[in-house]
C-alpha atoms as one frame of an Amber mdcrd trajectory, in Angstrom:
protein
 132.461  48.158  25.643 130.763  51.350  26.832 127.093  52.143  27.229 126.648
  55.737  28.271 122.866  55.596  28.380 121.303  58.145  30.720 119.394  56.453
  33.523 119.937  59.120  36.178 116.675  60.822  35.181 114.616  57.788  36.189
 112.518  58.164  39.381 114.561  57.848  42.569 112.246  55.129  43.928 113.570
  52.711  41.273 117.013  52.849  42.938 118.839  52.118  39.698 122.437  53.103
  39.020 125.610  52.190  37.185 128.470  51.091  39.449 130.875  52.524  36.905
 133.128  55.461  37.682 134.053  54.576  41.246 137.821  54.696  41.946 139.868
  51.618  42.811 142.982  51.579  44.963 145.258  50.876  41.994 144.343  54.169
  40.323 141.848  52.690  37.879 138.078  53.194  37.887 135.155  50.815  37.519
 134.170  50.681  33.869 130.893  52.384  33.020 128.027  50.638  31.309 128.805
  47.109  32.488 127.434  46.545  36.011 124.084  47.934  37.125 122.084  47.623
  40.346 118.372  48.299  40.629 115.044  47.562  42.228 112.934  44.859  40.572
 112.227  45.621  36.921 108.660  44.547  37.638 108.203  47.940  39.324 109.211
  49.890  36.195 106.568  51.310  33.897 106.848  50.754  30.141 108.148  54.293
  29.790 110.699  53.783  32.570 111.939  50.598  30.895 112.846  52.419  27.679
 116.320  53.589  28.805 116.917  50.226  30.522 116.319  48.439  27.222 119.001
  50.629  25.665 121.678  49.477  28.108 122.428  46.434  25.979 122.001  44.074
  28.923 123.161  40.503  28.445 122.184  39.297  31.899 119.487  40.110  34.434
 120.004  38.504  37.834 116.927  38.523  40.065 117.986  37.988  43.690 114.435
  37.643  45.012 112.964  34.386  46.253 111.202  32.222  43.691 107.828  33.127
  45.177 108.652  36.849  45.205 109.792  36.739  41.597 106.709  34.819  40.493
 104.311  37.244  42.201 105.808  40.263  40.425 107.739  38.862  37.451 110.244
  40.982  35.566 109.240  41.860  32.017 111.402  40.119  29.407 114.060  42.308
  27.787 115.196  41.435  24.309 118.754  40.132  24.231 119.005  39.689  28.012
 119.118  36.274  29.676 117.080  36.228  32.901 118.118  34.256  35.975 116.353
  33.983  39.326 118.754  33.071  42.132 117.495  33.707  45.651 120.163  35.550
  47.645 118.480  35.101  51.029 115.302  34.208  52.837 112.171  36.118  51.892
 112.054  39.479  53.645 109.379  39.196  56.328 109.518  42.968  56.880 107.554
  43.446  53.667 104.503  41.958  55.382 104.160  44.290  58.355 100.596  45.583
  58.517 100.276  47.528  61.733 102.144  49.369  64.500 101.291  46.467  66.795
 103.093  43.975  64.568 106.108  46.255  64.351 106.156  46.794  68.110 106.049
  43.047  68.712 109.282  42.735  66.744 111.074  45.771  68.120 110.345  45.057
  71.764 110.440  41.272  71.727 112.017  40.189  75.032 114.093  37.597  73.185
 115.977  40.216  71.197 118.438  40.899  74.041 119.725  44.252  72.851 119.332
  46.703  70.027 117.010  44.948  67.546 118.494  46.923  64.672 121.895  45.418
  65.465 120.321  41.974  65.755 118.736  42.328  62.345 121.896  43.725  60.801
 124.015  40.857  62.100 121.505  38.131  61.266 120.491  39.443  57.856 122.685
  41.936  56.014 126.116  40.769  57.167 125.234  37.097  56.765 124.428  37.570
  53.078 128.120  37.756  52.183 128.824  34.160  53.189 127.972  30.808  51.574
 125.757  32.625  49.094 125.221  30.628  45.913 123.384  33.511  44.240 126.415
  35.751  44.658 128.706  32.967  43.445 126.581  32.761  40.298 126.806  36.547
  39.947 130.606  36.551  40.139 130.898  33.600  37.754 128.613  35.367  35.260
 130.736  38.509  35.407 133.977  36.571  35.031 132.527  34.761  32.016 131.868
  38.141  30.416 128.076  38.040  30.590 127.938  41.802  30.961 126.373  44.299
  30.796 124.704  42.724  33.818 121.949  44.128  35.999 121.197  42.598  39.400
 118.299  43.402  41.686 116.126  42.193  44.543 112.804  43.852  45.436 113.740
  47.376  46.422 117.389  47.203  45.399 118.749  47.973  48.852 119.551  44.953
  51.064 120.410  41.892  48.982 121.292  44.148  46.065 123.235  46.471  48.365
 125.399  43.700  49.774 125.944  42.244  46.286 127.151  45.651  45.077 129.448
  45.976  48.077 131.054  42.622  47.317 131.592  43.477  43.655 133.167  46.817
  44.511 135.352  45.352  47.261 136.508  42.623  44.872 137.443  45.326  42.362
 139.531  47.067  45.006 137.303  50.103  45.512 138.013  52.008  48.730 135.775
  51.027  51.653 134.515  54.601  52.018 133.254  54.667  48.425 131.699  51.240
  48.861 129.756  52.450  51.892 128.692  55.618  50.073 127.159  53.586  47.278
 125.396  51.359  49.809 123.903  54.364  51.606 122.718  55.995  48.386 119.660
  53.755  48.701 118.500  56.041  51.515 118.569  58.982  49.113 116.628  57.001
  46.525 114.119  55.748  49.062 113.811  58.874  51.193 110.117  59.201  50.382
 109.418  55.664  51.588 111.513  56.121  54.744 109.665  59.345  55.555 106.344
  57.605  54.914 107.178  54.846  57.388 108.370  57.278  60.043 105.126  59.180
  59.625 102.922  56.092  59.628 104.482  54.740  62.810 105.073  58.147  64.378
 103.958  57.112  67.891 106.457  54.258  67.809 109.255  56.162  66.083 109.037
  58.823  68.796 109.788  56.298  71.516 113.457  55.649  70.898 116.355  55.896
  68.499 116.168  52.113  68.217 112.648  52.262  66.820 113.643  54.967  64.352
 116.604  52.871  63.214 114.324  49.888  62.794 111.914  51.860  60.625 114.757
  53.312  58.590 116.060  49.807  57.983 112.669  48.686  56.667 112.496  51.542
  54.195 116.191  51.943  53.486 119.513  50.804  54.905 121.619  51.445  57.991
 125.314  52.402  58.031 125.796  49.564  60.525 124.883  47.082  57.790 127.825
  48.123  55.644 130.183  48.410  58.611 129.270  45.006  59.984 129.496  43.274
  56.615 132.985  44.615  55.982 134.215  43.962  59.518 132.835  40.405  59.463
 134.633  39.668  56.189 137.919  40.970  57.554 137.471  39.200  60.889 136.934
  35.858  59.187 139.417  36.137  56.332 141.830  38.967  57.085 141.709  40.422
  53.561 139.102  40.841  50.836 141.349  38.822  48.528 141.263  35.824  50.895
 137.507  36.239  51.219 137.016  36.150  47.437 139.140  33.025  47.096 137.560
  31.064  49.959 133.933  32.116  49.405 133.707  32.505  45.634 136.666  30.633
  44.198 138.438  33.736  42.899 142.111  32.917  43.287 144.790  35.493  42.488
 144.661  34.842  38.727 140.863  35.030  38.506 140.764  38.160  40.629 143.336
  39.869  38.403 141.330  38.895  35.331 138.131  40.131  36.958 139.724  43.481
  37.734 141.164  43.827  34.256 137.718  43.171  32.788 135.856  45.732  34.886
 138.455  48.391  35.663 139.987  50.926  33.320
């Protein structure tokens, strides 16, 4: 099955892309038109939804919290089953209202070190483990409920880690996996620049503050690095990780790769 619908012309802020085309270690490539990542479809205009409706989606997986999804619900797409499975706690960073609030987080005496690293370790890297939303995602893909599109709010953190896990499971090289993760900074450059400008007095204080602001608007390379290193530290290989965390034994993993690689 192939769906070569052009979505690359959609506004960068929507952070939508096909995971297809990336190379795997065995010489194959991720099939195009089957696995998509995005920001919440609630943020798409009717015009922007037109090419999305042409993707032939069978499944939409909303990784936001129940409250987040109910506040800005996705529009229904004909032929696509919608599922809301919260991938993590609600992102408190969305509610920052002032430089004072941001400063209270960055320079909290209890942080004991680089707050960006603290946030990376406690949020992004932790998403890979004991995550029922991601288990549902992998089960849906293995059951053939693709084309599948998954998203959170801005399509960068929860969505970014979910995409990393899919690509790692498919045997995509770590470098390519990280590149896809960091593409969110290209998509959300305008928002990152806006935050750096809004909190300019704070962002001028230290590299830590700038990293913190970049993490709010986009993603940090440390997030990808720490997620991958934590997986390998705990399980030794990505194959062991997939079996222990998501029930993908050798046979299921081979079937998964055959389904989504070509």
